[in-house]
C-alpha positions as a Markdown table, in Angstrom:
| # | Residue | x | y | z |
|---|---|---|---|---|
| 1 | Met | -66.6 | -52.9 | 19.4 |
| 2 | Asn | -67.0 | -55.8 | 21.8 |
| 3 | Tyr | -64.2 | -56.2 | 24.3 |
| 4 | Gly | -65.8 | -59.0 | 26.4 |
| 5 | Asp | -63.2 | -61.1 | 28.2 |
| 6 | Lys | -60.4 | -58.6 | 27.3 |
| 7 | Trp | -58.4 | -56.8 | 29.9 |
| 8 | Ala | -57.6 | -53.1 | 29.4 |
| 9 | Leu | -55.0 | -51.1 | 31.4 |
| 10 | Val | -55.7 | -47.4 | 31.7 |
| 11 | Thr | -53.2 | -45.0 | 33.3 |
| 12 | Gly | -54.4 | -41.7 | 34.7 |
| 13 | Ala | -57.7 | -43.4 | 35.1 |
| 14 | Ser | -59.0 | -41.4 | 38.1 |
| 15 | Ala | -60.4 | -38.4 | 36.2 |
| 16 | Gly | -60.7 | -36.7 | 32.8 |
| 17 | Ile | -59.8 | -38.6 | 29.6 |
| 18 | Gly | -58.6 | -41.6 | 31.5 |
| 19 | Ala | -61.8 | -42.0 | 33.4 |
| 20 | Ala | -63.7 | -41.6 | 30.2 |
| 21 | Phe | -61.6 | -44.3 | 28.6 |
| 22 | Ala | -62.4 | -46.6 | 31.6 |
| 23 | Arg | -66.1 | -46.0 | 31.3 |
| 24 | Ser | -66.2 | -46.5 | 27.5 |
| 25 | Leu | -64.1 | -49.7 | 27.7 |
| 26 | Ala | -66.3 | -51.1 | 30.5 |
| 27 | Glu | -69.4 | -50.4 | 28.5 |
| 28 | Lys | -67.9 | -52.4 | 25.7 |
| 29 | Gly | -67.3 | -55.4 | 28.1 |
| 30 | Ala | -63.6 | -55.0 | 29.0 |
| 31 | Asn | -62.3 | -55.8 | 32.4 |
| 32 | Leu | -60.1 | -53.0 | 33.7 |
| 33 | Val | -56.8 | -52.4 | 35.4 |
| 34 | Leu | -57.0 | -48.8 | 36.7 |
| 35 | Ile | -53.7 | -46.9 | 37.4 |
| 36 | Ala | -53.3 | -43.5 | 39.1 |
| 37 | Arg | -51.8 | -42.0 | 42.2 |
| 38 | Arg | -55.1 | -41.4 | 44.0 |
| 39 | Arg | -56.4 | -44.7 | 45.4 |
| 40 | Glu | -59.7 | -43.3 | 46.7 |
| 41 | Arg | -60.7 | -41.9 | 43.3 |
| 42 | Leu | -59.7 | -45.1 | 41.6 |
| 43 | Asp | -61.8 | -47.2 | 44.0 |
| 44 | Glu | -64.8 | -44.9 | 43.3 |
| 45 | Val | -64.4 | -45.4 | 39.5 |
| 46 | Ala | -63.9 | -49.2 | 39.9 |
| 47 | Arg | -67.0 | -49.6 | 42.1 |
| 48 | Glu | -69.1 | -47.6 | 39.7 |
| 49 | Leu | -68.0 | -49.5 | 36.7 |
| 50 | Glu | -68.2 | -53.0 | 38.3 |
| 51 | Asn | -71.8 | -52.3 | 39.5 |
| 52 | Lys | -73.0 | -50.7 | 36.2 |
| 53 | Phe | -71.4 | -53.0 | 33.7 |
| 54 | Asn | -70.7 | -56.3 | 35.6 |
| 55 | Ile | -67.0 | -56.3 | 34.8 |
| 56 | Ser | -63.9 | -57.1 | 36.9 |
| 57 | Thr | -61.4 | -54.4 | 38.0 |
| 58 | Ile | -58.0 | -54.3 | 39.5 |
| 59 | Val | -56.9 | -51.0 | 41.1 |
| 60 | Ile | -53.2 | -50.1 | 41.4 |
| 61 | Ala | -52.2 | -46.9 | 43.0 |
| 62 | Ala | -48.8 | -46.0 | 41.4 |
| 63 | Asp | -46.8 | -42.9 | 40.6 |
| 64 | Leu | -45.5 | -43.4 | 37.1 |
| 65 | Ala | -42.9 | -40.6 | 37.6 |
| 66 | Lys | -41.1 | -43.2 | 39.7 |
| 67 | Pro | -38.8 | -45.4 | 37.5 |
| 68 | Glu | -39.7 | -48.6 | 39.3 |
| 69 | Ala | -43.5 | -48.2 | 38.7 |
| 70 | Pro | -44.0 | -49.9 | 35.3 |
| 71 | Val | -42.2 | -53.1 | 36.3 |
| 72 | Ala | -44.0 | -53.2 | 39.7 |
| 73 | Ile | -47.4 | -52.9 | 37.9 |
| 74 | Val | -46.7 | -55.7 | 35.4 |
| 75 | Asp | -45.3 | -57.9 | 38.2 |
| 76 | Glu | -48.6 | -57.4 | 40.1 |
| 77 | Leu | -50.6 | -58.3 | 37.0 |
| 78 | Lys | -48.5 | -61.5 | 36.5 |
| 79 | Ser | -49.2 | -62.5 | 40.1 |
| 80 | Ala | -52.9 | -62.0 | 39.4 |
| 81 | Asn | -52.6 | -64.0 | 36.1 |
| 82 | Val | -54.0 | -61.1 | 34.1 |
| 83 | Gln | -52.9 | -60.5 | 30.5 |
| 84 | Ile | -53.4 | -57.1 | 29.0 |
| 85 | Asp | -55.0 | -56.8 | 25.6 |
| 86 | Ile | -55.6 | -53.1 | 25.5 |
| 87 | Leu | -53.2 | -50.4 | 26.7 |
| 88 | Ile | -54.2 | -46.8 | 27.2 |
| 89 | Asn | -51.2 | -44.7 | 28.1 |
| 90 | Asn | -52.8 | -41.5 | 29.4 |
| 91 | Ala | -51.3 | -40.4 | 32.7 |
| 92 | Gly | -49.8 | -36.9 | 32.6 |
| 93 | Phe | -49.3 | -33.4 | 33.9 |
| 94 | Gly | -47.7 | -30.1 | 32.8 |
| 95 | Leu | -45.0 | -27.8 | 34.1 |
| 96 | Pro | -46.1 | -24.2 | 33.7 |
| 97 | Gly | -43.4 | -21.5 | 33.2 |
| 98 | Phe | -40.2 | -21.3 | 31.2 |
| 99 | Phe | -37.7 | -24.1 | 31.2 |
| 100 | Cys | -35.4 | -22.6 | 33.8 |
| 101 | Asp | -38.3 | -21.8 | 36.1 |
| 102 | Asn | -38.4 | -25.4 | 37.3 |
| 103 | Glu | -35.5 | -27.4 | 38.8 |
| 104 | Trp | -34.1 | -30.3 | 36.9 |
| 105 | Asn | -35.7 | -32.9 | 39.2 |
| 106 | Ala | -39.2 | -31.6 | 38.2 |
| 107 | His | -38.3 | -32.0 | 34.5 |
| 108 | Gln | -36.8 | -35.4 | 35.2 |
| 109 | Asp | -40.1 | -36.5 | 36.8 |
| 110 | Phe | -42.0 | -35.1 | 33.8 |
| 111 | Ile | -39.9 | -37.0 | 31.3 |
| 112 | Glu | -40.2 | -40.2 | 33.4 |
| 113 | Leu | -44.0 | -40.0 | 33.4 |
| 114 | Met | -44.7 | -38.5 | 30.0 |
| 115 | Val | -42.1 | -40.4 | 27.9 |
| 116 | Thr | -40.3 | -43.2 | 29.7 |
| 117 | Ser | -43.4 | -44.8 | 31.4 |
| 118 | Tyr | -45.3 | -44.8 | 28.2 |
| 119 | Ala | -42.5 | -46.5 | 26.3 |
| 120 | Gln | -41.7 | -49.0 | 29.2 |
| 121 | Leu | -45.3 | -50.1 | 29.7 |
| 122 | Thr | -45.6 | -50.6 | 26.0 |
| 123 | Arg | -42.4 | -52.6 | 25.9 |
| 124 | Leu | -43.5 | -54.8 | 28.8 |
| 125 | Leu | -46.9 | -55.6 | 27.4 |
| 126 | Leu | -46.4 | -55.6 | 23.7 |
| 127 | Pro | -44.7 | -59.1 | 23.4 |
| 128 | Gly | -47.7 | -60.8 | 25.0 |
| 129 | Met | -50.1 | -59.0 | 22.6 |
| 130 | Ile | -48.0 | -60.1 | 19.6 |
| 131 | Glu | -47.9 | -63.7 | 21.0 |
| 132 | Arg | -51.7 | -63.7 | 21.3 |
| 133 | Asp | -52.3 | -62.1 | 17.9 |
| 134 | Tyr | -54.3 | -59.3 | 19.4 |
| 135 | Gly | -53.6 | -55.9 | 20.9 |
| 136 | Arg | -54.8 | -52.3 | 21.0 |
| 137 | Ile | -52.4 | -49.6 | 22.1 |
| 138 | Ile | -53.3 | -45.9 | 22.4 |
| 139 | Gln | -50.8 | -43.3 | 23.3 |
| 140 | Val | -52.6 | -40.2 | 24.5 |
| 141 | Ala | -50.6 | -37.4 | 22.8 |
| 142 | Ser | -51.9 | -33.9 | 21.9 |
| 143 | Val | -52.4 | -31.4 | 19.2 |
| 144 | Ala | -49.4 | -29.8 | 20.9 |
| 145 | Gly | -47.3 | -32.7 | 19.4 |
| 146 | Leu | -48.3 | -31.8 | 15.9 |
| 147 | Val | -47.7 | -28.0 | 15.9 |
| 148 | Pro | -44.6 | -25.9 | 16.4 |
| 149 | Gly | -43.4 | -25.4 | 20.0 |
| 150 | Ser | -43.9 | -22.2 | 21.9 |
| 151 | Ala | -42.9 | -20.5 | 25.1 |
| 152 | Gly | -44.0 | -22.1 | 28.4 |
| 153 | His | -44.7 | -25.7 | 29.4 |
| 154 | Thr | -41.4 | -26.3 | 27.5 |
| 155 | Leu | -41.3 | -30.1 | 27.4 |
| 156 | Tyr | -45.0 | -30.7 | 26.9 |
| 157 | Gly | -45.1 | -30.3 | 23.1 |
| 158 | Pro | -41.9 | -32.3 | 22.6 |
| 159 | Ser | -43.1 | -35.2 | 24.8 |
| 160 | Lys | -46.3 | -35.4 | 22.8 |
| 161 | Ala | -44.4 | -35.3 | 19.5 |
| 162 | Phe | -42.4 | -38.2 | 20.7 |
| 163 | Leu | -45.7 | -40.2 | 21.4 |
| 164 | Val | -47.0 | -39.5 | 17.9 |
| 165 | Ser | -43.8 | -40.7 | 16.3 |
| 166 | Phe | -43.6 | -43.7 | 18.7 |
| 167 | Ala | -47.2 | -44.7 | 17.8 |
| 168 | Gln | -46.3 | -44.5 | 14.1 |
| 169 | Ser | -43.2 | -46.6 | 14.5 |
| 170 | Leu | -45.1 | -49.2 | 16.5 |
| 171 | Ala | -47.8 | -49.4 | 13.9 |
| 172 | Ala | -45.2 | -50.0 | 11.2 |
| 173 | Glu | -43.5 | -52.7 | 13.2 |
| 174 | Cys | -46.7 | -54.4 | 14.3 |
| 175 | Glu | -48.3 | -54.6 | 10.9 |
| 176 | Gly | -49.8 | -58.1 | 10.4 |
| 177 | Thr | -49.5 | -59.1 | 14.0 |
| 178 | Gly | -53.0 | -58.3 | 15.1 |
| 179 | Val | -51.8 | -55.4 | 17.2 |
| 180 | Asn | -53.0 | -51.9 | 16.3 |
| 181 | Ser | -51.1 | -48.8 | 17.5 |
| 182 | Ser | -52.6 | -45.3 | 17.6 |
| 183 | Ala | -51.8 | -41.8 | 18.9 |
| 184 | Leu | -54.8 | -39.8 | 20.2 |
| 185 | Cys | -54.1 | -36.0 | 19.7 |
| 186 | Pro | -56.8 | -34.0 | 21.4 |
| 187 | Gly | -56.9 | -30.3 | 21.8 |
| 188 | Phe | -58.6 | -28.6 | 24.7 |
| 189 | Thr | -60.7 | -31.1 | 26.6 |
| 190 | Tyr | -62.9 | -30.5 | 29.7 |
| 191 | Ser | -61.0 | -32.1 | 32.6 |
| 192 | Glu | -59.0 | -31.3 | 35.7 |
| 193 | Phe | -55.8 | -30.9 | 33.7 |
| 194 | His | -55.9 | -27.1 | 33.7 |
| 195 | Asp | -56.8 | -26.9 | 37.4 |
| 196 | Val | -53.8 | -29.0 | 38.3 |
| 197 | Asn | -51.6 | -26.8 | 36.2 |
| 198 | Asp | -53.1 | -23.6 | 37.5 |
| 199 | Thr | -54.1 | -22.4 | 34.1 |
| 200 | Arg | -57.9 | -22.6 | 34.5 |
| 201 | Gly | -58.1 | -18.8 | 34.6 |
| 202 | Leu | -56.4 | -18.5 | 31.2 |
| 203 | Val | -58.2 | -21.3 | 29.3 |
| 204 | Ser | -61.6 | -20.2 | 30.6 |
| 205 | Lys | -61.3 | -17.1 | 28.5 |
| 206 | Leu | -61.0 | -19.2 | 25.3 |
| 207 | Pro | -64.0 | -19.7 | 22.9 |
| 208 | Lys | -66.1 | -22.7 | 23.8 |
| 209 | Tyr | -65.8 | -24.1 | 20.3 |
| 210 | Met | -62.2 | -24.9 | 21.0 |
| 211 | Phe | -63.2 | -27.3 | 23.8 |
| 212 | Met | -64.5 | -30.9 | 23.6 |
| 213 | Asp | -66.0 | -33.2 | 26.2 |
| 214 | Ala | -63.9 | -36.2 | 27.0 |
| 215 | Glu | -66.5 | -38.8 | 25.9 |
| 216 | Pro | -66.5 | -38.1 | 22.2 |
| 217 | Val | -62.7 | -37.7 | 22.2 |
| 218 | Val | -62.4 | -41.2 | 23.7 |
| 219 | Glu | -65.1 | -42.8 | 21.4 |
| 220 | Gly | -63.3 | -41.4 | 18.4 |
| 221 | Ala | -60.0 | -42.7 | 19.6 |
| 222 | Leu | -61.3 | -46.3 | 20.1 |
| 223 | Gln | -62.9 | -46.3 | 16.7 |
| 224 | Ala | -59.6 | -45.0 | 15.2 |
| 225 | Val | -57.4 | -47.7 | 16.8 |
| 226 | Glu | -59.9 | -50.4 | 15.6 |
| 227 | Arg | -59.5 | -49.1 | 12.1 |
| 228 | Ala | -55.7 | -49.0 | 12.5 |
| 229 | His | -55.9 | -45.2 | 12.0 |
| 230 | Val | -52.5 | -44.3 | 13.5 |
| 231 | Val | -52.8 | -40.5 | 14.3 |
| 232 | Tyr | -56.3 | -39.4 | 15.3 |
| 233 | Val | -57.2 | -35.8 | 15.8 |
| 234 | Pro | -60.7 | -35.3 | 17.2 |
| 235 | Gly | -62.9 | -32.3 | 16.5 |
| 236 | Ala | -63.2 | -30.0 | 13.5 |
| 237 | Trp | -61.4 | -27.1 | 15.2 |
| 238 | Asn | -58.4 | -29.3 | 16.0 |
| 239 | Lys | -58.2 | -30.8 | 12.6 |
| 240 | Phe | -58.3 | -27.3 | 11.1 |
| 241 | Leu | -55.5 | -26.1 | 13.3 |
| 242 | Val | -53.3 | -29.0 | 12.4 |
| 243 | Trp | -54.0 | -28.6 | 8.7 |
| 244 | Leu | -53.3 | -24.8 | 9.0 |
| 245 | Val | -49.9 | -25.2 | 10.6 |
| 246 | Lys | -48.9 | -27.8 | 8.0 |
| 247 | Ala | -50.1 | -25.6 | 5.1 |
| 248 | Leu | -48.3 | -22.5 | 6.3 |
| 249 | Pro | -44.6 | -21.9 | 5.8 |
| 250 | Arg | -42.9 | -23.1 | 9.0 |
| 251 | Pro | -41.8 | -19.6 | 10.2 |
| 252 | Trp | -45.4 | -18.4 | 9.8 |
| 253 | Ala | -46.8 | -21.3 | 11.7 |
| 254 | Ala | -44.2 | -20.8 | 14.5 |
| 255 | Asp | -45.3 | -17.1 | 14.7 |
| 256 | Leu | -48.9 | -18.1 | 14.8 |
| 257 | Met | -48.4 | -20.5 | 17.7 |
| 258 | Arg | -46.1 | -18.1 | 19.6 |
| 259 | Gly | -48.9 | -15.5 | 19.6 |
| 260 | Gln | -51.8 | -17.9 | 20.3 |
| 261 | Ser | -50.0 | -19.8 | 23.1 |
| 262 | Lys | -50.0 | -16.6 | 25.3 |
| 263 | Lys | -53.7 | -17.1 | 25.6 |
| 264 | Phe | -53.5 | -20.5 | 27.3 |
| 265 | Arg | -50.0 | -21.1 | 28.6 |
| 266 | Arg | -48.8 | -19.6 | 31.9 |
| 267 | Thr | -45.2 | -18.6 | 31.3 |
| 268 | Glu | -44.4 | -16.9 | 34.6 |
| 269 | Glu | -43.9 | -18.4 | 38.1 |
| 270 | Lys | -46.4 | -17.8 | 40.9 |
């Protein structure tokens, strides 16, 4: 993979999987548009990658839970005369607890970030990709979108299931256009995600074989989108889990997930 002279936009680029995508893309020659809320962290990542890989970067501090954010980002890129060739929709967070533990405005922000911003950024950038006969779009979903839902973090699995189906629909629509669409479905990945969601204590008790580093997750995802592999699940354990829940009768699979989710999803308020 050589992305020299391409521009890649990565949301949630300040840490975790997003930062790993930024580093991998920069190593492959891509110029970067880095999006997240934390400007300081973005500036650090940008300086590091500019110095190490001699690429150009644009840093945009934006909260994608705000409805106006995607249009504002694309308007800024138009002003800079930057056309996006690679889109990594990765920004996200989780809401611990049961559905009624959180007020509706929290759920609304979650849907805006985890569903609407992904779809809107794709809609804003896809026409240009089709016009130029080249594009790579990765929706960072989750194994949670491929298995039955369970108690706690109520909208997380459904939002990821949407992204899987969205990527599949885009792949079908974009066939023959030079645009490849893929959904990355990682399982547990070492990042700040569980610290932000206050579930680090729970997940730290899980077996280490269930976790992956962000770098191989990202490398596999980039290889998958290049091969036009639409749904990519990294790691032997994650592949086994997805196979298992598909092979089991649905009620059995739901019971399995209900029992296992207690080990890693905080369902009570603190």
